[in-house]
C-alpha positions as CSV (number, residue, x, y, z in Angstrom):
1,X,-15.0,-3.7,7.8
2,X,-15.1,-1.9,4.3
3,X,-12.8,0.7,3.9
4,X,-12.6,3.9,1.7
5,X,-10.4,4.8,-0.3
6,X,-10.7,8.9,-1.7
7,X,-10.5,8.6,-5.0
8,X,-7.9,11.4,-4.8
9,X,-6.0,9.7,-2.7
10,X,-5.7,6.6,-4.8
11,X,-5.5,8.0,-8.5
12,X,-1.6,9.5,-6.6
13,X,-1.1,6.4,-6.1
14,X,-1.7,5.0,-9.2
15,X,0.3,8.3,-11.0
16,X,3.4,7.1,-8.0
17,X,3.3,4.2,-10.1
18,X,3.3,5.0,-13.3
19,X,5.8,7.6,-12.5
20,X,8.2,4.9,-10.7
21,X,7.7,1.7,-13.9
22,X,8.8,-0.6,-14.5
23,X,9.6,-0.6,-11.0
24,X,6.8,-1.3,-8.3
25,X,6.7,2.0,-6.2
26,X,4.9,1.3,-2.8
27,X,4.4,3.4,0.4
28,X,2.5,3.7,3.4
29,X,-1.4,4.2,4.2
30,X,-2.0,6.6,6.8
31,X,-6.1,7.2,8.3
32,X,-8.6,5.3,10.7
33,X,-9.6,2.6,10.8
34,X,-12.7,2.9,8.1
35,X,-10.7,5.3,5.7
36,X,-7.9,6.0,4.6
37,X,-7.0,9.7,4.4
38,X,-3.5,9.9,2.9
39,X,-0.5,8.1,1.2
40,X,3.3,8.6,1.6
41,X,5.4,6.9,-1.5
42,X,8.6,5.6,-0.3
43,X,11.6,4.7,-1.5
44,X,12.1,0.6,-3.1
45,X,14.7,-0.3,-1.4
46,X,14.5,-4.3,-3.1
47,X,18.0,-5.2,-4.4
48,X,15.4,-6.2,-8.1
49,X,13.0,-3.4,-8.1
50,X,11.7,-4.1,-11.7
51,X,10.3,-7.4,-9.7
52,X,9.7,-6.8,-5.6
53,X,10.1,-4.4,-3.3
54,X,10.8,-3.4,-0.5
55,X,9.8,-0.2,1.7
56,X,12.9,2.1,2.5
57,X,13.0,0.9,6.3
58,X,13.4,4.8,7.7
59,X,10.2,5.7,5.7
60,X,8.8,3.0,7.8
61,X,10.2,3.2,11.1
62,X,9.9,7.5,10.9
63,X,5.7,6.9,10.4
64,X,6.2,5.1,13.4
65,X,7.2,7.7,16.0
66,X,5.1,10.0,14.3
67,X,2.8,8.0,14.8
68,X,3.1,7.7,18.2
69,X,4.1,11.2,18.4
70,X,0.0,12.0,18.2
71,X,0.9,12.3,14.2
72,X,-1.2,10.2,11.5
73,X,-2.5,6.6,12.1
74,X,-0.3,4.2,10.1
75,X,-3.0,1.6,8.2
76,X,-1.4,-0.3,6.2
77,X,1.1,-0.5,3.5
78,X,0.6,0.1,-0.9
79,X,2.9,-1.5,-4.1
80,X,2.2,-1.5,-7.8
81,X,2.7,-4.2,-10.5
82,X,3.8,-2.2,-13.2
83,X,2.8,-5.5,-16.1
84,X,-0.8,-4.3,-15.0
85,X,-2.1,-7.3,-12.4
86,X,-3.8,-6.6,-9.0
87,X,-3.2,-10.3,-7.8
88,X,-0.7,-10.6,-4.6
89,X,2.2,-12.9,-6.4
90,X,3.5,-15.7,-4.0
91,X,6.1,-13.2,-2.5
92,X,3.4,-10.0,-1.1
93,X,1.8,-13.3,0.2
94,X,4.9,-14.2,2.1
95,X,5.8,-10.7,2.6
96,X,2.2,-9.9,4.5
97,X,2.2,-10.0,7.9
98,X,-0.4,-11.2,9.7
99,X,-1.2,-8.4,12.2
100,X,-3.9,-6.6,10.9
101,X,-2.8,-4.2,8.6
102,X,-3.7,-3.4,5.2
103,X,-2.0,-4.3,1.5
104,X,-3.2,-2.4,-1.4
105,X,-1.9,-3.9,-4.8
106,X,-2.6,-1.3,-7.9
107,X,-2.1,-2.0,-10.9
108,X,-2.9,-1.2,-14.8
109,X,-5.6,0.0,-16.6
110,X,-7.5,0.9,-13.1
111,X,-7.2,-1.9,-11.6
112,X,-6.7,-2.3,-8.0
113,X,-7.1,-5.0,-4.9
114,X,-6.9,-4.2,-1.1
115,X,-6.9,-6.8,1.6
116,X,-5.7,-6.9,5.5
117,X,-3.8,-9.3,6.4
118,X,-5.5,-11.1,9.9
119,X,-8.7,-11.7,10.8
120,X,-10.3,-13.1,8.0
121,X,-8.1,-11.8,5.3
122,X,-10.3,-9.9,3.5
123,X,-11.8,-5.9,3.2
124,X,-13.7,-4.5,0.2
125,X,-13.2,-1.1,-0.8
126,X,-15.5,1.8,-1.4
127,X,-14.2,4.6,-3.6
128,X,-15.4,7.5,-3.1
């Protein structure tokens, strides 16, 4: 199923990536099964943030608690590749649990890749 991402949300995530460079930026994606409506940038707590990312567990748990309380639905995660390539690394593929969540990677030159881990492992994205 294709997922819509508003251009304003994608551009905001790209700005976060530029600000974090040369480290990888990361965060959370919120919305419905068919559309991402918002994002949150969170701290990259990995020991080597210039090569890997780890979403701050406290931010992830807070988002899940908020969702259970009626807040926005967590649809997935995003991170940047400061080197410019939006192709998932071997580490990215190993970290992505097959739970049906979206994984967005933003690279340089306005490139991005969106995938849903689980049923089929691929998702189209439409930008609006």
